[in-house]
C-alpha positions as CSV (number, residue, x, y, z in Angstrom):
1,M,81.6,117.2,87.3
2,T,84.4,117.3,84.6
3,Q,87.0,114.6,84.2
4,K,89.7,117.2,84.8
5,K,88.0,118.4,88.1
6,S,87.7,114.6,89.1
7,I,91.6,114.0,88.6
8,Y,92.2,117.2,90.9
9,G,89.9,115.7,93.4
10,L,91.8,112.2,93.3
11,I,95.0,114.1,93.9
12,L,93.5,115.9,97.0
13,L,92.4,112.5,98.5
14,I,96.0,111.0,97.9
15,L,97.4,114.1,99.6
16,A,94.9,113.9,102.3
17,G,95.1,110.1,102.7
18,E,98.8,110.1,103.7
19,A,99.1,113.4,105.3
20,A,96.8,112.2,108.0
21,F,99.1,109.4,109.0
22,F,102.4,110.7,108.5
23,L,102.7,112.1,112.1
24,P,101.3,109.1,113.9
25,F,103.1,106.4,111.8
26,V,105.4,107.3,108.9
27,I,107.8,109.5,110.8
28,Q,108.5,106.7,113.3
29,R,108.6,104.0,110.5
30,V,111.4,105.8,108.7
31,F,113.2,107.2,111.9
32,R,112.5,104.6,114.3
33,P,116.0,104.3,116.1
34,T,116.1,108.1,116.3
35,F,112.3,108.3,117.2
36,L,113.0,105.8,120.3
37,D,116.1,107.9,121.4
38,V,114.9,111.3,121.3
39,F,111.6,110.3,123.0
40,G,113.3,108.0,125.5
41,L,111.1,105.2,124.6
42,T,111.6,101.3,124.4
43,N,110.1,99.2,121.5
44,Y,107.4,97.9,124.0
45,Q,106.5,101.6,125.4
46,L,106.0,102.5,121.7
47,G,103.9,99.6,121.2
48,I,101.6,100.8,123.9
49,C,101.2,104.2,122.5
50,F,100.1,102.5,119.3
51,S,97.7,100.3,121.3
52,V,96.2,103.6,122.9
53,Y,95.9,104.8,119.3
54,G,94.2,101.4,118.2
55,L,91.6,101.3,120.9
56,V,90.7,104.8,120.3
57,A,90.6,104.1,116.7
58,L,88.6,100.9,117.2
59,F,85.4,102.8,118.1
60,S,86.1,105.6,115.7
61,Y,86.1,103.2,112.9
62,F,82.7,101.9,113.9
63,F,80.8,105.0,114.5
64,G,83.0,107.3,112.2
65,G,81.9,104.9,109.0
66,T,78.3,105.7,109.3
67,L,79.3,109.3,109.9
68,A,80.6,109.5,106.3
69,D,77.3,108.3,104.9
70,R,75.5,111.4,106.4
71,F,78.0,114.4,106.1
72,S,80.2,116.0,103.4
73,P,83.6,114.4,103.1
74,R,85.0,117.7,102.3
75,I,84.1,119.1,105.7
76,L,85.1,115.8,107.4
77,I,88.4,115.3,106.0
78,S,89.6,118.9,106.2
79,S,88.7,119.2,109.9
80,A,90.5,115.8,110.6
81,L,93.9,117.0,109.0
82,I,94.0,120.4,110.8
83,L,93.1,118.6,114.2
84,T,95.8,115.9,113.6
85,A,98.4,118.8,112.9
86,F,97.8,120.2,116.2
87,G,99.0,117.0,117.8
88,G,102.3,117.6,115.8
89,V,103.0,120.8,117.5
90,W,102.4,119.2,120.9
91,M,104.8,116.5,119.9
92,T,107.7,118.9,119.4
93,F,107.5,119.6,123.2
94,Y,108.7,116.0,123.7
95,P,106.1,114.9,126.2
96,G,107.2,111.8,128.5
97,Y,105.8,108.4,128.0
98,L,102.3,109.2,129.5
99,G,102.0,112.5,127.2
100,M,102.9,110.2,124.3
101,Q,99.9,107.8,125.2
102,W,97.5,110.6,125.3
103,L,98.9,112.2,122.0
104,Y,98.3,108.8,120.2
105,G,94.8,108.3,121.8
106,Y,94.1,111.9,120.4
107,W,95.4,110.9,116.9
108,G,93.2,107.7,117.2
109,F,90.1,110.1,117.2
110,T,91.3,112.7,114.6
111,T,92.7,110.4,111.9
112,V,89.8,108.0,112.1
113,F,86.3,109.2,113.3
114,M,85.9,112.2,111.0
115,F,88.6,110.9,108.3
116,W,88.6,107.2,107.3
117,G,85.3,106.4,106.1
118,A,84.9,109.6,104.3
119,I,88.1,109.2,102.2
120,I,87.4,105.5,101.3
121,K,83.9,106.4,100.3
122,Q,84.9,109.3,98.3
123,T,87.5,107.3,96.5
124,R,84.9,104.5,95.8
125,I,82.4,107.0,94.3
126,W,85.3,108.5,92.2
127,G,86.1,104.8,90.8
128,G,82.5,104.1,89.6
129,L,81.6,100.8,88.4
130,D,84.6,99.9,86.4
131,N,87.6,101.7,87.8
132,Q,87.7,100.5,91.5
133,G,91.1,99.2,91.1
134,I,92.6,102.4,89.4
135,A,91.0,104.4,92.2
136,F,92.2,102.5,95.1
137,G,95.5,101.4,93.6
138,F,96.2,105.4,92.7
139,L,95.2,106.2,96.1
140,D,97.4,103.8,97.9
141,G,100.0,104.1,95.5
142,G,100.0,108.0,95.6
143,R,99.8,107.8,99.3
144,G,103.0,106.0,99.1
145,L,104.5,108.5,96.8
146,V,103.7,111.3,99.3
147,A,105.2,109.4,102.0
148,A,108.3,108.6,100.2
149,I,108.8,112.3,99.2
150,L,107.9,113.7,102.6
151,S,110.2,111.1,104.4
152,S,113.1,111.9,102.0
153,L,112.5,115.5,102.9
154,G,112.6,114.7,106.6
155,V,115.8,112.8,106.2
156,W,117.3,115.6,104.4
157,I,116.3,118.0,107.0
158,Y,117.6,115.8,109.8
159,A,120.9,115.0,108.2
160,G,121.4,118.7,107.5
161,Y,120.9,119.5,111.3
162,V,123.1,116.9,112.8
163,S,126.7,117.1,112.4
164,K,129.0,114.2,110.9
165,Q,130.8,113.9,114.5
166,M,130.7,110.6,116.0
167,E,128.9,111.7,119.1
168,I,125.7,113.8,118.6
169,S,124.2,115.4,121.8
170,L,120.6,114.3,122.7
171,A,119.6,118.1,122.6
172,D,120.9,118.6,119.0
173,R,119.0,115.4,117.8
174,Q,115.9,116.6,119.5
175,Q,116.3,120.2,117.7
176,A,116.7,118.4,114.4
177,F,113.8,116.0,114.7
178,G,111.6,118.8,115.9
179,A,112.4,120.7,112.8
180,V,111.0,117.5,110.8
181,I,107.9,117.2,113.0
182,L,107.1,121.2,112.6
183,I,107.7,121.2,108.9
184,T,105.5,118.0,108.5
185,S,102.6,119.6,110.8
186,A,102.5,122.6,108.4
187,I,102.3,120.4,105.3
188,V,99.4,118.5,107.0
189,V,97.6,121.9,107.6
190,L,98.0,123.1,104.3
191,V,96.6,119.9,102.9
192,G,93.8,120.4,105.0
193,V,93.1,123.8,103.7
194,L,93.3,122.6,100.1
195,V,90.8,119.8,100.7
196,F,88.4,122.4,102.3
197,L,88.8,124.8,99.3
198,F,89.0,122.5,96.4
199,L,87.6,118.9,97.0
200,D,84.8,118.1,94.7
201,K,81.5,118.7,96.5
202,P,78.8,116.1,96.4
203,I,76.7,116.0,93.3
204,H,73.6,115.8,95.3
205,P,73.5,118.2,98.5
206,I,73.8,116.2,101.7
207,K,70.6,116.8,103.8
208,K,71.1,117.9,107.4
209,V,69.9,115.3,109.7
210,P,69.3,115.1,113.4
211,M,72.0,113.7,115.6
212,N,69.7,110.7,116.6
213,T,69.6,109.6,113.1
214,I,73.4,109.7,112.3
215,F,74.0,106.0,113.5
216,V,71.4,103.8,111.7
217,W,71.3,100.4,113.3
218,G,69.5,99.1,110.5
219,H,72.5,99.8,108.2
220,F,74.7,97.9,110.4
221,K,72.3,94.9,110.4
222,K,72.3,95.0,106.6
223,V,76.1,95.0,106.3
224,L,76.8,92.3,109.0
225,K,74.3,89.8,107.0
226,I,76.7,89.9,103.9
227,P,79.0,87.0,104.1
228,S,82.0,88.6,102.3
229,I,82.2,91.2,104.9
230,W,83.7,88.8,107.5
231,W,86.3,87.4,105.1
232,L,87.2,90.9,103.9
233,S,87.8,91.8,107.5
234,L,90.1,89.0,108.0
235,V,91.9,89.9,104.7
236,I,92.6,93.5,105.9
237,L,93.6,92.2,109.4
238,C,96.3,90.2,107.9
239,A,97.6,92.6,105.3
240,Y,97.6,95.5,107.8
241,M,99.7,93.2,110.1
242,G,102.2,93.2,107.3
243,Y,102.1,96.9,107.1
244,K,102.7,97.2,110.8
245,V,105.8,94.8,110.7
246,S,107.1,97.1,107.9
247,D,107.7,99.7,110.7
248,I,110.9,97.7,111.9
249,F,112.6,97.6,108.6
250,S,114.8,100.5,109.4
251,L,115.4,99.3,112.9
252,Y,116.5,95.9,111.1
253,A,118.9,98.0,109.1
254,K,120.5,99.4,111.9
255,E,120.5,96.7,114.7
256,V,121.4,93.6,112.4
257,M,123.0,95.1,109.1
258,K,125.0,97.6,111.0
259,Y,123.8,100.7,109.0
260,D,124.2,104.0,110.8
261,E,121.1,106.0,111.9
262,V,120.8,108.3,108.7
263,Q,121.6,105.3,106.4
264,A,119.0,103.3,108.2
265,A,116.6,106.1,107.8
266,G,117.2,106.4,104.2
267,I,116.8,102.7,103.6
268,G,113.2,103.0,105.3
269,S,112.5,106.2,103.0
270,L,113.6,104.2,100.0
271,L,111.3,101.4,100.6
272,L,108.3,103.7,100.5
273,Y,109.1,104.4,96.8
274,L,108.1,100.8,96.1
275,R,104.5,101.5,97.3
276,P,103.5,103.9,94.5
277,V,104.8,101.5,91.8
278,V,103.1,98.5,93.3
279,G,99.9,100.4,94.2
280,I,99.6,101.9,90.5
281,L,100.4,98.7,88.8
282,I,98.2,96.5,91.1
283,G,95.3,99.0,90.6
284,F,95.4,98.5,86.7
285,M,95.6,94.7,87.1
286,V,92.6,94.8,89.2
287,D,90.5,96.3,86.7
288,K,91.6,93.6,84.2
289,T,90.9,90.5,86.6
290,R,89.8,90.2,90.1
291,G,91.1,92.0,93.0
292,S,91.0,89.2,95.3
293,L,93.4,87.3,93.0
294,M,96.1,90.0,93.4
295,I,95.6,90.1,97.1
296,F,96.2,86.4,97.2
297,W,99.5,86.7,95.3
298,G,100.3,89.6,97.6
299,F,100.0,87.5,100.5
300,F,102.2,84.9,98.8
301,L,105.3,87.5,98.3
302,M,104.7,88.5,101.9
303,L,105.1,85.0,103.2
304,I,108.4,84.3,101.0
305,G,109.9,87.6,102.1
306,S,109.0,87.0,105.8
307,L,110.4,83.5,105.6
308,V,113.9,85.0,104.5
309,F,114.3,86.8,107.6
310,A,112.5,84.3,109.9
311,T,115.0,81.5,109.0
312,G,118.0,83.7,110.0
313,V,119.9,83.2,106.7
314,I,120.8,87.0,106.5
315,D,123.7,88.5,108.1
316,P,125.5,91.9,107.5
317,G,127.7,90.3,104.9
318,L,124.7,89.5,102.7
319,K,123.2,92.8,102.0
320,P,121.7,91.8,98.5
321,L,119.8,89.0,100.3
322,F,118.6,91.7,102.7
323,F,117.3,94.0,100.1
324,I,115.7,91.0,98.3
325,G,113.9,90.0,101.6
326,I,112.6,93.4,102.6
327,G,111.6,94.0,98.9
328,L,109.5,90.9,98.5
329,S,107.9,91.6,102.0
330,A,107.2,95.5,100.9
331,I,105.7,94.4,97.6
332,G,103.4,91.8,98.9
333,T,102.3,94.1,101.8
334,Y,101.6,97.0,99.6
335,A,99.8,94.8,96.8
336,A,97.4,93.4,99.4
337,R,96.9,96.7,101.2
338,A,96.6,98.8,98.2
339,V,93.3,97.1,96.6
340,Y,91.7,95.5,99.9
341,F,88.9,98.2,99.7
342,A,88.7,97.8,96.0
343,I,87.0,94.6,96.3
344,L,83.9,96.0,98.2
345,Q,82.2,95.7,94.8
346,E,83.5,92.4,94.2
347,G,81.9,91.3,97.5
348,S,78.5,92.7,96.5
349,I,78.4,95.5,99.1
350,P,76.0,98.4,98.2
351,V,77.6,101.6,97.4
352,I,75.0,103.4,99.6
353,L,76.3,101.4,102.6
354,T,80.1,101.9,101.9
355,G,80.6,104.2,104.9
356,T,78.9,101.7,107.3
357,A,80.8,98.7,105.7
358,V,84.2,100.5,105.9
359,G,83.5,101.1,109.5
360,V,82.6,97.4,110.2
361,V,85.6,96.0,108.3
362,S,87.9,98.4,109.9
363,F,86.7,97.7,113.2
364,I,87.9,94.2,112.9
365,G,90.6,94.6,110.2
366,Y,92.6,97.2,111.9
367,T,92.8,95.6,115.2
368,P,96.8,95.3,114.8
369,D,96.7,98.8,115.7
370,I,95.9,97.5,119.4
371,F,98.0,94.5,119.6
372,S,100.7,94.6,117.1
373,G,103.0,97.3,118.7
374,P,103.1,95.8,122.2
375,L,103.8,92.3,120.7
376,I,106.2,93.4,118.2
377,G,108.1,95.6,121.0
378,F,108.0,92.7,123.5
379,L,109.6,90.3,121.0
380,L,112.3,92.8,119.9
381,D,113.1,94.0,123.6
382,R,113.1,90.4,125.0
383,S,115.7,89.1,122.4
384,P,117.6,92.1,121.2
385,G,119.1,91.9,117.9
386,E,118.7,89.4,115.2
387,Q,116.6,86.7,117.2
388,G,113.9,89.2,118.2
389,H,113.5,90.4,114.3
390,R,113.5,86.6,113.4
391,E,110.4,85.9,115.9
392,V,108.7,88.9,114.4
393,F,109.1,87.9,110.8
394,G,108.1,84.3,111.8
395,L,104.9,85.8,113.4
396,L,104.3,87.9,109.8
397,S,104.7,84.5,107.9
398,L,101.8,83.0,110.0
399,F,99.6,86.1,109.1
400,A,100.5,85.7,105.5
401,L,99.2,82.2,105.4
402,V,96.0,83.1,107.1
403,G,95.6,86.0,104.7
404,M,95.9,83.6,101.7
405,F,93.2,81.5,103.2
406,A,90.9,84.3,104.0
407,T,91.4,85.6,100.3
408,S,90.5,82.3,98.9
409,A,87.2,82.1,101.3
410,F,86.3,85.5,100.3
411,R,86.4,84.5,96.6
412,K,84.3,81.5,97.2
413,V,81.5,83.5,99.0
414,S,81.7,86.2,96.3
415,N,81.0,83.7,93.6
416,S,78.3,81.9,95.3
């Protein structure tokens, strides 16, 4: 396999890695105030939708991880993307609250069972022995760039549909937002087709295996005996909690900083441009030092940024401090998130068990998909305005502290 082809393969992994999650997560992160209005949801109800996603994803992580050790990533990834896009088409019919729960449950399966373990394993193989930081840093940073570009496109489309009048009807806003969803769904399908046609095929053909041998319990037992697995799971859980809290940045901009709907979406989109910068820089640094050290400092920045909001020192007249706070929180979150799978090798986890290991740590680490949405929604709805946001960021500061402890423990067991 040539280096040129390998680079194209990484580009396809980057496109696929973000395309899969744009419909379930990125759209509502950028457009959260609009999203809640056009679908008639409260913060708590949206949180319940995320919980349904998380419950389905929980078991999809566990069993889908070992699936990636047995079948072609090209087939798994492309199929997952196309199935995910079908959900986007359904979304344009604006299903009610119950319909949205079913939709998020469907996405919990399509974006995880066939997809997640396959893309992480393919990225680890691409990185080889010496470039795990670059591989995962570019994957997450590139995903951030894709998300930023698509979200900017979405903001531009939405702003072009809605007039600049003071009052915009719900029907006009739904029409505008439906256009964003449909165009995004078409892009997801396109990426799925490109992956199917051009993603690097395995150097050694994958043998067909009977279904009763797909889930090898011996592999799970081996993975569970590795001490670093448990600390890595907690690291991912804390870092992912930071990522879930980033969903409310645009809402904070509207409710507390008093930006209008389009400006708030623009701020949410702008923040996404930090992710590729952080991911790529951290990726290079990880290969020069230890990834766990970079993650530790990521949690530290997350802690400082969250405390800026939790202490209530920000008001609409302190816009520079607002941007400093979200900047620190975002940089810390993106730094930790970008490379937590890059330390699989540092934790002495065998490459051949990558899919199974990813399934195990994801089963634990991504549990915020289940509880964070309802919890954040409950805090925001119970105390509307600044107070609710302060409570959410106070919660984040606790997870940042736990993340620092878990990273230190991971480093200790990896050195032993």
